[in-house]
OpenMM code with the backbone's topology and positions (N, CA, C; nanometers):
from openmm import Vec3, app, unit

residues = "MET GLY LYS LEU THR THR HIS ALA LEU ASP THR LEU HIS GLY ASN PRO ALA ALA GLY MET ALA LEU ARG LEU TYR ARG LEU SER GLY THR THR PRO GLU LEU LEU SER SER LEU THR LEU ASN SER ASP GLY ARG THR PRO GLN PRO LEU LEU GLU GLY ALA ALA LEU HIS PRO GLY THR TYR ARG LEU GLU PHE GLU VAL ALA ALA TYR PHE LYS GLY LEU GLY VAL SER LEU PRO GLU PRO PRO PHE LEU ASP ARG VAL ALA LEU GLU VAL GLY VAL PHE ASP ALA SER LEU SER TRP HIS VAL PRO LEU LEU VAL GLY PRO TRP SER TYR ALA THR TYR ARG GLY SER".split()
positions = [
    Vec3(3.1865, 1.7014, 0.6633),
    Vec3(3.1463, 1.8397, 0.6423),
    Vec3(3.0182, 1.8403, 0.5604),
    Vec3(2.9148, 1.9076, 0.6089),
    Vec3(2.7872, 1.9138, 0.5400),
    Vec3(2.7881, 2.0131, 0.4258),
    Vec3(2.6919, 1.9944, 0.3355),
    Vec3(2.6784, 2.0876, 0.2232),
    Vec3(2.5362, 2.0827, 0.1696),
    Vec3(2.4982, 2.1917, 0.1026),
    Vec3(2.3692, 2.2032, 0.0350),
    Vec3(2.3979, 2.2229, -0.1130),
    Vec3(2.3450, 2.1317, -0.1961),
    Vec3(2.3665, 2.1373, -0.3404),
    Vec3(2.2330, 2.1191, -0.4123),
    Vec3(2.2325, 2.1513, -0.5410),
    Vec3(2.1120, 2.1347, -0.6223),
    Vec3(2.1503, 2.1107, -0.7669),
    Vec3(2.0552, 2.0641, -0.8422),
    Vec3(2.0639, 2.0654, -0.9880),
    Vec3(1.9211, 2.0646, -1.0411),
    Vec3(1.9056, 2.1107, -1.1661),
    Vec3(1.7723, 2.1167, -1.2275),
    Vec3(1.7769, 2.0466, -1.3624),
    Vec3(1.6743, 1.9680, -1.3875),
    Vec3(1.6593, 1.8971, -1.5140),
    Vec3(1.5348, 1.9478, -1.5853),
    Vec3(1.5492, 1.9810, -1.7117),
    Vec3(1.4419, 2.0289, -1.7991),
    Vec3(1.3711, 1.9049, -1.8542),
    Vec3(1.2515, 1.8745, -1.8024),
    Vec3(1.1804, 1.7540, -1.8445),
    Vec3(1.1112, 1.7710, -1.9789),
    Vec3(1.0929, 1.8944, -2.0262),
    Vec3(1.0332, 1.9177, -2.1576),
    Vec3(1.1293, 1.8754, -2.2678),
    Vec3(1.2566, 1.9081, -2.2515),
    Vec3(1.3568, 1.8794, -2.3535),
    Vec3(1.4458, 1.7605, -2.3194),
    Vec3(1.4379, 1.7110, -2.1960),
    Vec3(1.5213, 1.5986, -2.1553),
    Vec3(1.6673, 1.6357, -2.1379),
    Vec3(1.6926, 1.7578, -2.0891),
    Vec3(1.8285, 1.8085, -2.0734),
    Vec3(1.8478, 1.8702, -1.9354),
    Vec3(1.9747, 1.8914, -1.8961),
    Vec3(1.9974, 1.9756, -1.7792),
    Vec3(1.9442, 2.1164, -1.8080),
    Vec3(1.8977, 2.1845, -1.7061),
    Vec3(1.8411, 2.3203, -1.7215),
    Vec3(1.9531, 2.4244, -1.7175),
    Vec3(2.0426, 2.4163, -1.8157),
    Vec3(2.1569, 2.5080, -1.8242),
    Vec3(2.1083, 2.6513, -1.8415),
    Vec3(2.1617, 2.7408, -1.7619),
    Vec3(2.1271, 2.8817, -1.7725),
    Vec3(2.0098, 2.9257, -1.6876),
    Vec3(1.9465, 2.8343, -1.6159),
    Vec3(1.8341, 2.8732, -1.5295),
    Vec3(1.8872, 2.9528, -1.4104),
    Vec3(1.8210, 3.0627, -1.3793),
    Vec3(1.8588, 3.1455, -1.2645),
    Vec3(1.8037, 3.0840, -1.1360),
    Vec3(1.8781, 3.1026, -1.0288),
    Vec3(1.8449, 3.0458, -0.8987),
    Vec3(1.8841, 3.1457, -0.7912),
    Vec3(1.7980, 3.1578, -0.6898),
    Vec3(1.8304, 3.2373, -0.5713),
    Vec3(1.8170, 3.1476, -0.4482),
    Vec3(1.9051, 3.1680, -0.3536),
    Vec3(1.9036, 3.0936, -0.2283),
    Vec3(1.8779, 3.1904, -0.1138),
    Vec3(1.7796, 3.1574, -0.0310),
    Vec3(1.7443, 3.2386, 0.0856),
    Vec3(1.7553, 3.1544, 0.2124),
    Vec3(1.7894, 3.2192, 0.3225),
    Vec3(1.7758, 3.1588, 0.4548),
    Vec3(1.6495, 3.2179, 0.5146),
    Vec3(1.5632, 3.1318, 0.5656),
    Vec3(1.4368, 3.1779, 0.6236),
    Vec3(1.4486, 3.1759, 0.7750),
    Vec3(1.4508, 3.2943, 0.8317),
    Vec3(1.4491, 3.3075, 0.9774),
    Vec3(1.3905, 3.4449, 1.0070),
    Vec3(1.3070, 3.4506, 1.1053),
    Vec3(1.2401, 3.5772, 1.1339),
    Vec3(1.1333, 3.6050, 1.0287),
    Vec3(1.1087, 3.7323, 1.0044),
    Vec3(0.9999, 3.7689, 0.9134),
    Vec3(1.0457, 3.7969, 0.7712),
    Vec3(1.1748, 3.8261, 0.7517),
    Vec3(1.2242, 3.8608, 0.6190),
    Vec3(1.3264, 3.7581, 0.5727),
    Vec3(1.3022, 3.6926, 0.4572),
    Vec3(1.4017, 3.5988, 0.4044),
    Vec3(1.5336, 3.6711, 0.3763),
    Vec3(1.6447, 3.6058, 0.4074),
    Vec3(1.7782, 3.6620, 0.3835),
    Vec3(1.8339, 3.6022, 0.2539),
    Vec3(1.8556, 3.6876, 0.1535),
    Vec3(1.9138, 3.6416, 0.0276),
    Vec3(2.0607, 3.6084, 0.0506),
    Vec3(2.0971, 3.4827, 0.0235),
    Vec3(2.2355, 3.4395, 0.0416),
    Vec3(2.3135, 3.4417, -0.0893),
    Vec3(2.2467, 3.4076, -0.2013),
    Vec3(2.3160, 3.4103, -0.3301),
    Vec3(2.2169, 3.4070, -0.4451),
    Vec3(2.2626, 3.4618, -0.5574),
    Vec3(2.1917, 3.4563, -0.6855),
    Vec3(2.2913, 3.4025, -0.7856),
    Vec3(2.2528, 3.3032, -0.8618),
    Vec3(2.3455, 3.2454, -0.9577),
    Vec3(2.2719, 3.1829, -1.0738),
    Vec3(2.3479, 3.1350, -1.1700),
    Vec3(2.2941, 3.0707, -1.2891),
    Vec3(2.3496, 2.9293, -1.2964),
    Vec3(2.2631, 2.8343, -1.3288),
    Vec3(2.3065, 2.6949, -1.3378),
    Vec3(2.3958, 2.6752, -1.4595),
    Vec3(2.4972, 2.5908, -1.4457),
    Vec3(2.5937, 2.5679, -1.5528),
    Vec3(2.5401, 2.4696, -1.6576),
    Vec3(2.6246, 2.4274, -1.7485),
    Vec3(2.5821, 2.3411, -1.8596),
    Vec3(2.5297, 2.2052, -1.8143),
    Vec3(2.5629, 2.1640, -1.6912),
    Vec3(2.5103, 2.0392, -1.6352),
    Vec3(2.3857, 2.0630, -1.5503),
    Vec3(2.3346, 2.1878, -1.5489),
    Vec3(2.2189, 2.2206, -1.4672),
    Vec3(2.2514, 2.2261, -1.3194),
    Vec3(2.3780, 2.2465, -1.2881),
    Vec3(2.4246, 2.2483, -1.1489),
    Vec3(2.4887, 2.3825, -1.1154),
    Vec3(2.5099, 2.4047, -0.9876),
    Vec3(2.5862, 2.5221, -0.9454),
    Vec3(2.7343, 2.4847, -0.9522),
    Vec3(2.8219, 2.5812, -0.9789),
    Vec3(2.9636, 2.5486, -0.9918),
    Vec3(3.0268, 2.4951, -0.8632),
    Vec3(2.9709, 2.5319, -0.7489),
    Vec3(3.0155, 2.4790, -0.6200),
    Vec3(2.8917, 2.4650, -0.5317),
    Vec3(2.9045, 2.3991, -0.4164),
    Vec3(2.7878, 2.3880, -0.3277),
    Vec3(2.7289, 2.5251, -0.2958),
    Vec3(2.5983, 2.5280, -0.2780),
    Vec3(2.5325, 2.6527, -0.2375),
    Vec3(2.5832, 2.6980, -0.1012),
    Vec3(2.5962, 2.6028, -0.0110),
    Vec3(2.6511, 2.6271, 0.1228),
    Vec3(2.7285, 2.5029, 0.1628),
    Vec3(2.8360, 2.5235, 0.2375),
    Vec3(2.9086, 2.4080, 0.2899),
    Vec3(2.9876, 2.4467, 0.4135),
    Vec3(3.0211, 2.3463, 0.4908),
    Vec3(3.1011, 2.3682, 0.6108),
    Vec3(3.0338, 2.4603, 0.7094),
    Vec3(3.1100, 2.5565, 0.7587),
    Vec3(3.0612, 2.6480, 0.8621),
    Vec3(2.9502, 2.7397, 0.8128),
    Vec3(2.9342, 2.7550, 0.6808),
    Vec3(2.8285, 2.8419, 0.6268),
    Vec3(2.6909, 2.7756, 0.6321),
    Vec3(2.6876, 2.6422, 0.6463),
    Vec3(2.5603, 2.5693, 0.6514),
    Vec3(2.5188, 2.5515, 0.7970),
    Vec3(2.4014, 2.6021, 0.8297),
    Vec3(2.3478, 2.5935, 0.9655),
    Vec3(2.2130, 2.5230, 0.9613),
    Vec3(2.1739, 2.4563, 1.0697),
    Vec3(2.0385, 2.4038, 1.0751),
    Vec3(1.9377, 2.5177, 1.0569),
    Vec3(1.8319, 2.4891, 0.9856),
    Vec3(1.7295, 2.5898, 0.9606),
    Vec3(1.6584, 2.5613, 0.8304),
    Vec3(1.5783, 2.6569, 0.7885),
    Vec3(1.5000, 2.6429, 0.6655),
    Vec3(1.5586, 2.7326, 0.5580),
    Vec3(1.5715, 2.6762, 0.4384),
    Vec3(1.6261, 2.7468, 0.3233),
    Vec3(1.5257, 2.7410, 0.2089),
    Vec3(1.5249, 2.8451, 0.1271),
    Vec3(1.4396, 2.8471, 0.0074),
    Vec3(1.5300, 2.8537, -0.1159),
    Vec3(1.5105, 2.7591, -0.2059),
    Vec3(1.5745, 2.7618, -0.3363),
    Vec3(1.4679, 2.8071, -0.4343),
    Vec3(1.4902, 2.9178, -0.5018),
    Vec3(1.3900, 2.9774, -0.5907),
    Vec3(1.4433, 2.9754, -0.7340),
    Vec3(1.3803, 2.8939, -0.8174),
    Vec3(1.4214, 2.8729, -0.9558),
    Vec3(1.3344, 2.9571, -1.0498),
    Vec3(1.3963, 3.0272, -1.1438),
    Vec3(1.3253, 3.1113, -1.2413),
    Vec3(1.2846, 3.0266, -1.3618),
    Vec3(1.1766, 2.9538, -1.3456),
    Vec3(1.1332, 2.8549, -1.4444),
    Vec3(1.0803, 2.9198, -1.5725),
    Vec3(0.9879, 3.0137, -1.5627),
    Vec3(0.9280, 3.0739, -1.6829),
    Vec3(1.0331, 3.1464, -1.7657),
    Vec3(1.1200, 3.2220, -1.7016),
    Vec3(1.2245, 3.2937, -1.7757),
    Vec3(1.3145, 3.1962, -1.8499),
    Vec3(1.3443, 3.0837, -1.7870),
    Vec3(1.4273, 2.9812, -1.8514),
    Vec3(1.3596, 2.9283, -1.9777),
    Vec3(1.2335, 2.8867, -1.9672),
    Vec3(1.1648, 2.8296, -2.0834),
    Vec3(1.1394, 2.9349, -2.1910),
    Vec3(1.1041, 3.0572, -2.1517),
    Vec3(1.0871, 3.1641, -2.2510),
    Vec3(1.2180, 3.1888, -2.3253),
    Vec3(1.3298, 3.1821, -2.2546),
    Vec3(1.4600, 3.2010, -2.3154),
    Vec3(1.4940, 3.0952, -2.4187),
    Vec3(1.4295, 2.9795, -2.4071),
    Vec3(1.4489, 2.8720, -2.5045),
    Vec3(1.3478, 2.8801, -2.6186),
    Vec3(1.2611, 2.9815, -2.6147),
    Vec3(1.1622, 2.9977, -2.7207),
    Vec3(1.0337, 2.9212, -2.6994),
    Vec3(1.0128, 2.8674, -2.5786),
    Vec3(0.8889, 2.7960, -2.5485),
    Vec3(0.7775, 2.8982, -2.5310),
    Vec3(0.6666, 2.8780, -2.6010),
    Vec3(0.5515, 2.9680, -2.5903),
    Vec3(0.4752, 2.9355, -2.4619),
    Vec3(0.4679, 3.0343, -2.3734),
    Vec3(0.3980, 3.0176, -2.2458),
    Vec3(0.2823, 3.1156, -2.2386),
    Vec3(0.1755, 3.0785, -2.1670),
    Vec3(0.0651, 3.1734, -2.1489),
    Vec3(0.1086, 3.2873, -2.0569),
    Vec3(0.0305, 3.3927, -2.0554),
    Vec3(0.0583, 3.5049, -1.9651),
    Vec3(-0.0595, 3.5222, -1.8716),
    Vec3(-0.0450, 3.5043, -1.7445),
    Vec3(0.0781, 3.4690, -1.6772),
    Vec3(0.1107, 3.3203, -1.6964),
    Vec3(0.2380, 3.2843, -1.6865),
    Vec3(0.2748, 3.1430, -1.7016),
    Vec3(0.2205, 3.0607, -1.5851),
    Vec3(0.1934, 2.9342, -1.6118),
    Vec3(0.1450, 2.8446, -1.5067),
    Vec3(0.2469, 2.8360, -1.3933),
    Vec3(0.3741, 2.8129, -1.4266),
    Vec3(0.4830, 2.8155, -1.3286),
    Vec3(0.5767, 2.9297, -1.3647),
    Vec3(0.5805, 3.0309, -1.2819),
    Vec3(0.6725, 3.1415, -1.3041),
    Vec3(0.8037, 3.1111, -1.2330),
    Vec3(0.7953, 3.0972, -1.1025),
    Vec3(0.9096, 3.0587, -1.0189),
    Vec3(0.8694, 2.9356, -0.9390),
    Vec3(0.9640, 2.8489, -0.9159),
    Vec3(0.9423, 2.7354, -0.8267),
    Vec3(1.0276, 2.7588, -0.7029),
    Vec3(0.9616, 2.7668, -0.5886),
    Vec3(1.0298, 2.7877, -0.4614),
    Vec3(1.0216, 2.6593, -0.3796),
    Vec3(1.1373, 2.6051, -0.3477),
    Vec3(1.1444, 2.4846, -0.2657),
    Vec3(1.1984, 2.5236, -0.1289),
    Vec3(1.1205, 2.5016, -0.0256),
    Vec3(1.1643, 2.5307, 0.1102),
    Vec3(1.2024, 2.3996, 0.1762),
    Vec3(1.3285, 2.3914, 0.2166),
    Vec3(1.3815, 2.2679, 0.2731),
    Vec3(1.4369, 2.2936, 0.4118),
    Vec3(1.4156, 2.1977, 0.4990),
    Vec3(1.4659, 2.2069, 0.6351),
    Vec3(1.5933, 2.1266, 0.6518),
    Vec3(1.6964, 2.1918, 0.6972),
    Vec3(1.8242, 2.1269, 0.7272),
    Vec3(1.8288, 2.1084, 0.8780),
    Vec3(1.8166, 1.9848, 0.9227),
    Vec3(1.8155, 1.9609, 1.0674),
    Vec3(1.9513, 1.9170, 1.1200),
    Vec3(2.0430, 1.8782, 1.0302),
    Vec3(2.1775, 1.8374, 1.0712),
    Vec3(2.2761, 1.8935, 0.9698),
    Vec3(2.3497, 1.9958, 1.0083),
    Vec3(2.4409, 2.0638, 0.9164),
    Vec3(2.5657, 1.9826, 0.8844),
    Vec3(2.5832, 1.8681, 0.9470),
    Vec3(2.6983, 1.7834, 0.9151),
    Vec3(2.6688, 1.6892, 0.7982),
    Vec3(2.5421, 1.6844, 0.7533),
    Vec3(2.5022, 1.5958, 0.6442),
    Vec3(2.5036, 1.6699, 0.5106),
    Vec3(2.5036, 1.5940, 0.4033),
    Vec3(2.4905, 1.6517, 0.2692),
    Vec3(2.3427, 1.6564, 0.2330),
    Vec3(2.3005, 1.7699, 0.1786),
    Vec3(2.1622, 1.7936, 0.1396),
    Vec3(2.1612, 1.8281, -0.0086),
    Vec3(2.1148, 1.7345, -0.0922),
    Vec3(2.1070, 1.7586, -0.2362),
    Vec3(1.9598, 1.7689, -0.2736),
    Vec3(1.9238, 1.8783, -0.3417),
    Vec3(1.7845, 1.9074, -0.3730),
    Vec3(1.7691, 1.9207, -0.5247),
    Vec3(1.7384, 1.8110, -0.5950),
    Vec3(1.7167, 1.8186, -0.7390),
    Vec3(1.5783, 1.8762, -0.7711),
    Vec3(1.5696, 1.9430, -0.8861),
    Vec3(1.4419, 1.9922, -0.9379),
    Vec3(1.4253, 1.9354, -1.0781),
    Vec3(1.3175, 1.8624, -1.1007),
    Vec3(1.2794, 1.8149, -1.2335),
    Vec3(1.1624, 1.9019, -1.2742),
    Vec3(1.1761, 1.9762, -1.3848),
    Vec3(1.0767, 2.0793, -1.4124),
    Vec3(1.0470, 2.0936, -1.5610),
    Vec3(0.9199, 2.1187, -1.5890),
    Vec3(0.8712, 2.1559, -1.7215),
    Vec3(0.7828, 2.2779, -1.7042),
    Vec3(0.7246, 2.3284, -1.8114),
    Vec3(0.6388, 2.4461, -1.7998),
    Vec3(0.5114, 2.4222, -1.7183),
    Vec3(0.4725, 2.2943, -1.6995),
    Vec3(0.3439, 2.2640, -1.6368),
    Vec3(0.3544, 2.1813, -1.5089),
    Vec3(0.4749, 2.1373, -1.4735),
    Vec3(0.4864, 2.0527, -1.3544),
    Vec3(0.6305, 2.0520, -1.3042),
    Vec3(0.6446, 2.0106, -1.1781),
    Vec3(0.7782, 1.9913, -1.1228),
    Vec3(0.7724, 1.8852, -1.0132),
    Vec3(0.8899, 1.8286, -0.9834),
    Vec3(0.9049, 1.7328, -0.8754),
    Vec3(1.0405, 1.7552, -0.8118),
    Vec3(1.0498, 1.7173, -0.6852),
    Vec3(1.1760, 1.7275, -0.6143),
    Vec3(1.1837, 1.6135, -0.5139),
    Vec3(1.3012, 1.5934, -0.4593),
    Vec3(1.3227, 1.4905, -0.3591),
    Vec3(1.4569, 1.5190, -0.2910),
    Vec3(1.4862, 1.4511, -0.1843),
    Vec3(1.6189, 1.4643, -0.1247),
    Vec3(1.7085, 1.3634, -0.1931),
    Vec3(1.8024, 1.4133, -0.2687),
    Vec3(1.8967, 1.3287, -0.3415),
    Vec3(2.0175, 1.2946, -0.2568),
    Vec3(2.1138, 1.2337, -0.3238),
    Vec3(2.2363, 1.1936, -0.2521),
    Vec3(2.3573, 1.2627, -0.3104),
] * unit.nanometer
topology = app.Topology()
chain = topology.addChain("A")
for resn in residues:
    res = topology.addResidue(resn, chain)
    for name in ("N", "CA", "C"):
        topology.addAtom(name, app.Element.getBySymbol(name[0]), res)
């Protein structure tokens, strides 16, 4: 059974990005479809997969992380406008039977991602 999961790591503090807001969209047609809005837990993860089983279909998904709000909430002084406000990762799921893990390593000035396991 396939699934889509994520986690975020705060590279400025060396911690999971606990409390960071995240939105998941399915991209098809002209208007993105909002599938869920949630907050990352103390491990910087979602409490359950974003999508799994029959809910996961081949296609393109956007994971949108509220980076500036997260760092401002920790008292980090950011310029206005912040260099990174939101980080949007668009990922293609070509086989819904596979597991798709999308980590985000993020600081106020940079981010990286990869297909995890």
